[in-house]
Every structure is written in structure tokens, then in C-alpha cells.
N, C-alpha and C positions, 0 to 999 in steps of 0.2 A: 283463296286462302291468304292470310298474312304471310309475307315472305319470312323465311327462317333466317335469323341472324347467326345462329350457331347450330351446327349439326354434328352429332357423333354417329358414326356408321361402323357397326361391327367392332366396337372398341373392346380390346382385352387388355388387362393390366395384371402383371405379375409383381409381387413384392417378395423378393428372395425366392424361396421355394413355393410360395403360396400364390395360387391363381385366384385373384379377387374379382375382377370383372370378366364376364363371359359373353362378350359380344353385345355391348350396350348400344342401342339405337335410340337417339334422343334428338328432338328438334325444338329449338326455342324460337317462338314467334317474335319478330321484331316489335318492340314497344310493349310487350306483355310481361306479366309476372307469372312464372311457372314454379309451382311447388313440386319438390322432389321428396316423396314420402316413402316410408318403408320401415320394417322392423329394424331393431339394432343389429348391426353386422351385415345388413343387406348389400352394402357397397356404396352408400350415398356419399360419404366423405371422400372415399377413394375416387369416385367419379369427379368431384370438384377438383381434387388435387391433380388428377390426370389432365383435366382441361387446362389447368394452370402450368402444366409441365413439371410439377413437383414430383410426380411419378410419371414415368415414360410409358406411353401405350406400347404394348408389345405387338399389337396387331390392330388394324382398323385405321380410320381417318377421323380427324377433328378439323372441321372447316368453320372459320369465322369470317363472315362478310365476304365469302367467296375465296378466302385464302386458306390453304392447308397449313395449320399451325401444329400439326402432330409432332414435328421434330424440332420446334423452336424452344429455346431456353426461356425460363420464366421471365427474366427482365424484358425480353423481346415481346413476349405475350402481353405483359403489362403496358408496353409502349403502344399497343393497339387500342388503348383505352378500355382495358378490362381490369376491374378491381376485384380483389378477393378478400373476404373477411373470414379467417379460419375460426373454428370452434373455440380455440384458446385466445382469440381476439388479436394476438400478435402485436400488442402495444409495447412500448419501451418504458418499463416501470420507473427507471431512474431519471428519465427525461421529463420535462414539463409537458403539459397538455399542448402548449404552443409549439414546443420543439417536435413533438410527435406529429402535429399537423404539418409543420414545415417539411419534415422528412418525407411525408406522403405526397407533397406537392412537387411532382417530378420536374416541372418547368420553372419553379421558383427557387432562388438562392437565398432570398431573405423573406421575412414574413410580410414585408411591405409589397412584395411582388405577387402575393396571392390576391386574386380578384376580390375587392372589398364587398361588392354586391353579393357575390357567392358566399363569402364568409358570413355576412349578415344573415343570409338565408339559412345557413347551417346553424347559426346561433338561435334562429327562430325555431328550428326543428329540435335542437338539443341545447336548451338554455344552460345546462351544466357545463358544457364545453366552454362557454364564455365565462361562467361564474368561476371556474377553476383554471382559467387560462394559464396562470403562472404557477400552478401547483404541480408537484410531482405526480405523474400519472398513476404511479403505484399506490398513492394514498386515496384514490377514488374508490367508491363502492363498486360492487359488481355491475350494477345497472349503469352507473356513470362510465365505467370502462367500456361497456358494450356500446354506449352512445358515442364515445370517443372513437372506438374501432370503426363504426359505420361512418362517422364524420370524416375520419382520415380517408376512407375509401372514396368519398364523394367530394373531397376538397377541390378536385378538378373535375370537369365534366367527363363522364364515362359512357361508353356505348353499352357496356355490359357490367352488371354488378352481381357478384356471386357471394352468397352469405351462408355460412354453416351454423344453423340453429341460433338465430339472433335473440330468441326469447328465453333461452335456457336459463333457468334459475332466477328469472326476473320477477319482481312484484307486479301484480296486475296493472297498477297505474303506469308503470314504466313500459309494460307490454303494449298498452294502449297508445302511449307516446310513440313507440317504435312502429306500430301499425300506421299511425298518421304520417310518420316520416316516409315510410315506404310507399304509401298512397301518393304523397306529393312527388316523390321521385318518379313513380310510374307516370304521373301526369305530365312530367317533362319529356317523356318519350324514352326514358332509360329502360332497357331490357333487363329483367331481374330474374335470377335463379336462386331460390331459397330452399335449403334443407330445413325442415321444421318438424318438431314433435307436438307443438301446441296446435291442436286441431282447430280451435276457435280462430287462432291466428291465420291458419291456412284457409279456412272458409271465408274469412272476411277479406282476404287480399288476393287470393289466387284467381287468375284467369284460366290457366291450364294446369293440369296435374299429371305427373308421371309417378308411377309406383314401382319401386324396385323390390326384388326378392332374389336372393342367391346370385347376386352379381349381374342380374338382367333386368331390363325394363319389362314388366309384365302387364302394364296398363298405361295407356295414354288417353287423355280426353279432357273435357271441360271440368273445371273444379266444381261448378254448380251441379253437374250431373252426378258426380261422385258423392257430393254432400247430401243429395236428396235420395240416394239409393242405399239403404241400410244393408241389403243383401250383398251388394257389391263391396261395400266397406268391410263386412265380415269376411268375405271371400279373399279380399286382397290384403287386409291388414289384421284380421282377427279381432276387430273391435268395431264399434259404431261411433261415428263422428258426432 
């Protein structure tokens, strides 16, 4: 089996009085793209936020590349080359696209310090980032903001990229562009965890899939197997892919 880069073992998360995650077990194979699927309210976004330390696991272990990160603060987790794109994208609307990119480049103090070849590659993935380089990020369309959010996350090489619903509300042409970008990222060896509601997106990109329900992982397996099994889809998701 491919070695796991990230594992969650028996992870519980409480938010105030609410018990959201109930013993999540999840393993991300190194270099593969794992889709995290499930109904609304199943605990998918809470799982991502718990991995990043934005919510603290109340029980269980989160291990990244052999290191227990369960108790680390979010900046220390990011230092391990883990990038996170939240559902709200997390861009700074009053800053320019360029300034947003610079803030995300943790090792660069000036824009000239960002690797030129990597920046050119990002421009090839997301031409809008280059086109609106000096424009306020808040003036971008929803699709362009999503492109910027992902571009920020990969402005430096990452071991793990975690993205919450990257295709939400996007036009089909932009969704196809996003799929191409993630396919190229996967080809570089980046391990990716995606929460996604767009089933076409999931089927085209996913290597592995985990399905959540009521704060637990209820299915793990190959994405292709789930995509070809309508009975399993109905049982797990209440719909056909």
C-alpha cells in the first residue's frame, strides 16, 4: 500500500456544547487525491478545521508524516507545508492580488523573492491571477477569487493541500479549469484532500474517497469503485453519482 502521509485515529471534536466528530479514522495516501464526501452537516468541514488546529481535537491523534500534530497551533501546522483553502476562500479583499500572494508566501518578504518559475506555472494554471495582479482582490468574480485562493495555497511547494468545496458556485468552464489545476498539482506529487459536492468533479479527480455521516467515516475505498456502484452511492449518500 502507498504510505499514508496523514492519519486521523479516533478523532473527536467538540465545539462548545456540541459533539461534532465522533471518532474519525482517516488515512491519506501520499501523492494521491482523496475526496471527502457526505451530506450537509456530516462533519466534513469540521474535519478539515480540526486537521489545521482551528478546532482542537478533544480526543484521538492526528499524525502527519510521522509527527503527532494534534496539539500544534495552526501556524506551526502550516510550517509543515500544509496549506488550507476554507470554503469562504480566506482572501483579503482590500489587498491586491499580488499582496495576497505575497502574504501567502511564508518564506518571501518581497514579491521578487517568490520563485519565478513557480509563479509562471501558477499563472498558466490560473491566468486571471496574472491578469488582475494589481487589482483589489475584492473586485474579482467568485470564480476568480477561488482561483486566487488556490493560487495562494500553492505559491510555495506544499506536502499537503486541503481544500473545502473548491467548485462551489462556479461556472462549468471555471470548474473544468480547477479540475485541470488539481490534476497538475497531483502530478507533482502533492497530496490533496478535497471536500466536494460536485460529483462530476469528484469522479474525474479522486483516487480515494471517504464518506462521512454523523461525524464518522462510514466508507473508505477507491473513488472508481464508488462511482461504478449505484447501490453503494444510494446507501452512503442517498443519491446516484
